[in-house]
N, C-alpha and C positions, 0 to 999 in steps of 0.2 A: 513700199518693199513687199511685193506679192510672192516672193519665193517661198515655197513650202519645204518642210523637212524631207530629207532624202535618206537613202540607205546608209550613207556614211554617218549621218546624224544618229540614226538608230543604233548603229554599232558602237558609236562613241558613248551614247547614253547607257547602253547595255554594259560596257566595260566599267563605267563609273558606278553603276548600280551593283555590279559584282564586287567591286572594291569596297563600297560602303557596307555591303552585307558581311564581308570578311571582317571589316573593322568592328562592326556592331557585335558580331559573334564573339570576337576576341574580347571586346569590352564586357560583354555579359559573363564570359567565363572568368575574367579577372575579378569582376564584382562578386561572383559566386565563391571564388577562392578566398577573397577578402572576408566575405561574410562567414565562411566556414572557419577561418582563422579566428575571427572575433567571437564566434560561438564557442570554439574550443577554449579560448582564453577565459571567457566568461564562465564557462562550465567549471573549469579548474578553480576559478576564484570562488564560485558558490560552494563547491565541495570543501574548500579550505575554511570558508566561513561556517559551514555546518559543523565541521570538526572542532572549530575553535569555540563555538557557542552552542553547546549541546542542550540547553534548556528548551522546553517545548515552545514557548512563545518565539524565541529566536529562530528555531528550526522552521516553524510555520511561516514566519516573516520571510526568511531566506527562500523557502520553497515557493511562496507566492511571487516574490521578485523574479526568481528564475523562470517561473511559468510565464510571466509577462514579457520578460526580455528575450529569453531563448526560444520560447514556443509561441509567443504572441497571443497567449490566451487572455480573454477578457476577465475570467474568473477562475479561481482555484479553490476547491473544497477538499477538506481532509476529514475522513471518517475512521474511527477505530471500530473493530469488530468484536462483538461478544457472541461467540459461537454457541455457548451454553444457553444464553437467553434469546438467541437468534435475532439480535438487534445490531443496528449501526448507530454510533454516537458521533454527532458532528462536533469536531474539536475546534473551539474558537478561543481567541485570546481573552475574550470577555467571559469571565467565569459565570456571569449571571445568565448567559444563554445556554440552554441545555436542550438540544433537539435530538430526539431519538426516533429512528426509523426501523421498520421491520426488514429483515433480510430478504423478504419476498417483494420488497417495494423498490421500484425503479431500476435504473441501469446500475447504480452503485451496488444495490443488493444482489443483482445478478453476478457482478464481478466478485463480490465478497463470497458468494456461494460456490462459484465454479473455480475461482482463482485464475481466471483468464481475462486478458485485456479486451476491451470493446472500443472500437473506433467507428463513430457514426457521423456521416456527412449531413444527415437531416433527421433530427430526433423524432419529428412528428410522423415520419414514415416508419418508425420502429415501434412495435407493439409493447416493448418492455419499458418504454419511456413513460414517466409519470408527469403529466402536465400541470398538476395541482399547484406546484410552486409558481409557475408562470402565471396561472390564473389569479393567485393571491397577490403577486407583486407587480404584474404587468410587464415583467421581463420576458424577452423572447429568446428561448434556447434554440439554437440551430445545430451547430456542430458540437461534438463532444468526444473527448478521449478519456477513458477511465481505465486505470491500471491498478492491480493489487500490489500491496506492500508486504514483503516477507521479512521474517526476523533476520535472516541472513541468506547467503547464496546456497548453503547446504539445505536449508529449509525449502527453498524454491526448487532445488534439484530433486529433493525427496517428495515433492508435491504435498508438503505440509499445508495446513490451513494458513491463509493470509492473516496478518494481524491488523491491517488497515487498508484503506482504499483512497486513492487520489483521483479527483474528478476535475478535468479541465473543460471549460465551456467557451465556445465561440472564438475560434481563431480569427484574428483581424476583425473582431466584433461581428463575426458571423459571415464575413465576406469570403472566407477561405475554409478549407477543410484541413484537419490534422493529417499529416502524411507519415510515411515510414521513418523519415529522418526525425520527426517529432517523437515518434514512439521510441526510437533508439536513445535520444537525448534524455527523455523522461525515465527510461529504464535505467540508464547510468546513474541518474540522480537518486532514484529510489533504492539502488543497491547500497547507498550510503545512508539514506534516511532510515531504512528498516532497522539496522542494528542500533542506531542512535535513539530511535523512538522506543525500541524494545528495552533499552537500558535506562530510559529516562524516568523521571518522577511520575510521569503519567501512568506507566504500567506498574511502577512500584506501588502506587496508591491502589490500583486495580487489584494487584496481588494481595495487598493487605485486606481489602474489602472481601475478596474471595475467601481468604483464610478466616476472617471474622465470621463470615456466613457459615463456613464449615464447622467452626467451633460452636456457633449458636445451634446448629442442627444437632451436634453431638450432645449438647447440654439438654436438649429436649428428649433425647433417647438415652438417658443415663441407665446403666445396668444396676438393678437393685441387688445389693449384697445380702446373702443369707447369713444368719448367725452361724458361728463356727461349729456349735454342737450338732447342727443338722448333718454335718459331714463326719461326725465322730466315728461311726462304725467303719466308714470307708477308710479313714485315716488309720484306724487300728489294723485294718486288713493290710494296708500298705506297709506298716511297721513290721507286722508278722512276716510278710514276704521278704522284707529286707533282712530280718533276723535269720530267716531260713537260709537265705543266700550266704550270710556270714558263716552259719554253721557248716554249710556245704564246703565253703572255702577252707574252714579249719580241718574238716575231715580229710580234705584233699591233701592238706599239708601233713597231717599225721601219716597218711599212706606213704608219703615220701619218706 
């Protein structure tokens, strides 16, 4: 059978290809719609869990799960900010771990200082990135999404200092970059995380430590009280002035 394909065959294949393209495009749109619905349902579920379990370990666990499922992040790190000491504190469920960074250190420090999000497709191309962690652990950081956490919406609107920073690392284990949709989803989550963290035991303990430090500083600078007799003459003068005022009032009454 030596017959070759002709113009009719080409037209037929072209029609089939167009139909396949339409079907594939429709399938992709349907899958994207289903994915968006799943993300919306999962987001609502995570927000409910956060409000139902407001202790710090539960909040961090829920935030980590949300970062993995909704944003496909390989890792999620949470830092609180001490603006007075100019430090970041890594919050971990393991109380034995206490990692403190300077505000001038790394991408998280930059976000904590400026209060603005940073989305980087390749961290090693950004001068703000600190590769020391990768060198110590052998982990390869590629993409990163870092966002500030505010106490509430009003604080964010008024451009108050952020109280914490959330750092997501390596979407799809570094094979993808975080996009605008990821930023929107994380922003929604953090609107709920901020007030919950602010009212949690984490900041209550921090407030007590701050108050204790202030009291300690006051005790170091106590005012030395002078004996009462030192002010005797001044007190007599005050009494005389008060008596004089009373006499003037009596004279005024007599004139009446």
